[in-house]
N, C-alpha and C positions, 0 to 999 in steps of 0.2 A: 512455590509455584503450584497452582491447582493441578490436580490430576486430569488426564485427558478426558475422563468420563464425568468430571465434576461440572455441573451446570454453572455457567457464568452469569453474573448480574452486574448492573451498573455500579462501578466502584471507583472511589477516589481516596487513596491512602498516601499522603505525602511523606509522613515520617518527620520526627522532630528535627533531624539533622539535614533535611533537604532544603536547598536554597533554589529559588526560581526567579527569573527575570522575564516577565511576560508582557506582551502588548496585544491588546484585543482590537477588533475592528471598531468597537465603540469608542476607544480612545484615539484611534488613528483611521480616519476615513479613507486614507490611501490604501489601507489593507482591504477595506470593503470594495474598493474599486477593482481590485484584483481577485475578488471573491475569496479572500483569505479571512477565516474566522479569527485566528490568532497565531502568533509566533512566540517561541520561548527558548530560553537557554536554561537548563536545569542541571544542578549538581545533586543528583538523586542518591539518597542513602536508604538502605532497607530500614523499615518495611515499605518503601515506596512501591505503589502498585496502582495501576489504572485499568479500568475496563469500560469501553464505550460500546453499547449494544447496537447502535445503528450509526455508523460513521457517515456523516453528511456530505463528505467530499474527500478528495485525495488527501492522504496523510503521509508526510515524509519525516523520518527520524534519522539523524546522523549522530554518530558517537565520536567524541574526541578524547575519551578517557574512561578507564574501567570497562565493565561489561554488564549487560543485562539481557533479558529475553523478551521476545515479542512473538505473539501468536500470529502467524503468517501462513497462508496457504493451508490452514487447518492443522498446523503443528507448531510447537514452540521452537524457536530458533534463536541462536546467540547473536547478539549485535555487539561487537567490540570496537575498540578504537580504530579509526581509519575505515569504517564500514558504514553503510547507510541502508535503510529499508524503506520501502514505499508500499502503501496499501491503497486499494481502490475504494471508491465510494460504496456505501451501503453494505458494509460487512461488519462483523463484530471485531473490534480491535482490543487487544489486551497486551500489556507489557509491565515488567517489573524489574527492579534492580536486583542484582545478585547480592547475597550476603557478604559481609566483610570487604566490601569495596564501594567506592563512590562511582556511580555511573554518570558520566558527564555527557550530556546530550543536547542537541538543538533540534527543535521540531517546527514544522509548518503545517498547519491544518487548514484546508480549504473548506468552504461551504458551497457545495455545487448547486447552482440554480437549475431548476427543472428545464431539461431540454438542452443544456449546454454541455459541450464535449468536455470530458474530464482532462486534467493535465496528463494523466497516464495514457499510454497506448498499449496495444497488444504486445509490443516489443520492449516495454519498460521492464527493468530488472526488479525482482522481488527483494533481493539482498545482494549488494555488490560493494566492491571497494570504492571509497570516496574520500576526498580530502575535505574534512569538515570545517577547517579553520576559516576559510572565507565566509561560509554561511554563518558560523558562530559570530564572527566579527560584524557581519551585516546586521544580524539580529540585535546584538548588543549596541551597535551604533544607533539603530532605530530606537531602542529602549532609552538610551541617554537623550536622544533628540526629543522624544515625547516628554520625558521628565523635565527637560529644560524649556518646554513650551516654545520651541523654535518655530520658524515660519513653515506653514503647511507645505509649501512648494519643495522644501528640502526633504521632507518625509517621503515624498513620491519617489525620489531617487533611491533611498534606502530600500523601499518596498520593491522597486523594479529590480534591484540587485538580488534581493532575496528570491523573488519569483524566477529570475534568470537561473539561479543555482538549482532550484527545484526542477525546472524544465530541462536543464542540461543533464541532470541525472535521469530524469524520466524519459528522455529522448536520446537514446544512445546512438548518435549519428555514426559512431565508429564501428557499429556492429558489422560483423562479417556479412557480405552480400548474400552468401549462400543461406544464412539463417534468415535474413529478411525475406528472401524469396520463399523459403520453406514455410515460414509462419503465415505469409500472405496466402499461399495455396491451402494450407490447413484451415485457416479462418474461413475460407469460402466453401469448405467441404467438411464441416465438423460432424456431419452425420455418418461419415465413412469410418472404417476401422483403421485407426492409425497406430500401428505397432512400432516398436523401435526399429525393426528391420525395414518396414516400409518408409519410415521417416528418413532413415539413413540412405536408402536407395534413392529417394526423391531428391536429396541434396548431394548425392554422389560422394559420400564419405562413409567411412566405417562407423559402426554403432558406437564404439568406444571413443572415437575422435569427436563424434557429434555430442556425446555425453559430456566430455571434458569442455568442449566449446560452449555448450549451453550453461554449464555450471559457472564458467568464467564470465560469460556475457550477461546472463539474466538471472543467475542464482537459482535456477531450477533444472531438474533433469528434463530431457525431451518429453517423456511421458507426462511429467507434472505440468509442463507448459501446455500440452494438449488439454489436460483437465482444466487448467486455469482458463484457457480460451473458451472451453465449453461452458464453464460456470458463468463467465462474463456474458456470453450470449444468452444463456438461460435466464439470468437475472434481468436482462433487458426485455426479453420476451414476457417474463412474468409481470414486469412493471408496465409494459406498454401495450399488451394484448390481452384478450380474453381466452386465449388458447388453453385447452386443458393441459394439466401437468403431464399426462401421458403423451400428448402430441409434442410438447416441448422436449420431453425426454428423448423421443425419437429424433427430433431435429438436431439435437446435440450429441447424437451417437450412442444413446442408451436404449436398448431393447426392453429392459426391465425398469419400470417406473420406480420400484422400491429402491433399487440400487442407485438410481439417479437421485432420488430424494435424500438418501443417506449421504451420498457424496456431496450434494449441495449443502446439506446441514453442516458437514465437516468443514467445508471450505468457506462458506459464507456466514454460518452461525445460526441460520434459521432454516426450517423446512420450507419447501417452495410455497406451500399455501400460506404459511405465516409471513414469509417475505412479501408476498403479493398484498396481503391485508395491511401490513405495516407501511409498505411503500405508498399505497393508495390513500391510507389514512393521513 
């Protein structure tokens, strides 16, 4: 695993023992209709490693065996069997298999059209428990159907099922109403000072209870969720407006533009000016 301060670069290392079953939108137009670039089931063995420097759309990874690590929210996190992770568009994505184990994973990568709303929402979990078996079966079903050159109409059903499982993970309808209300309020006032005490007071629960609830529901601490929401709004403003970085920093709650720039680089993978140039290019 690269050290935290090691610069990342576009990387694909599969390893001799890795097996992969992958379907791309070029092979299956039904995937393209759902704006999915590709899906895959992978039995990954070290030195399996991937780095994507500009994720074009939402990316979901579900684990059904072994363990590996994914760079998410600016830090390396473990994804083990029975868990899934989801990353938003236009961030640096990196993941690798742990040594001495096979990391069995299924993934779905979207290719986000300009102007279209991502599969993720502000309440989507970063890392949470998830039953990966239905998704794995759906991806393998699609892979077999594509290889057998079956009728295109049947492929649509497999793709719809795959998309459904991603959406069901990204849209936690069962989320506690107090959390939904809290993040709705925070999203509308990201320029304000949101401490843990203020967050807990707003949703009428103790700080410790809020922390446990957030960890369980969205895989982030309350303070990390505020940072996530701020970085998402900042990315949108950088891409869609000509506002100066200092102005954007203030709009998302940072009085110091340097602190904002450093935080944005940690979470997204690029400094704000770099992100703006790459996105518009």
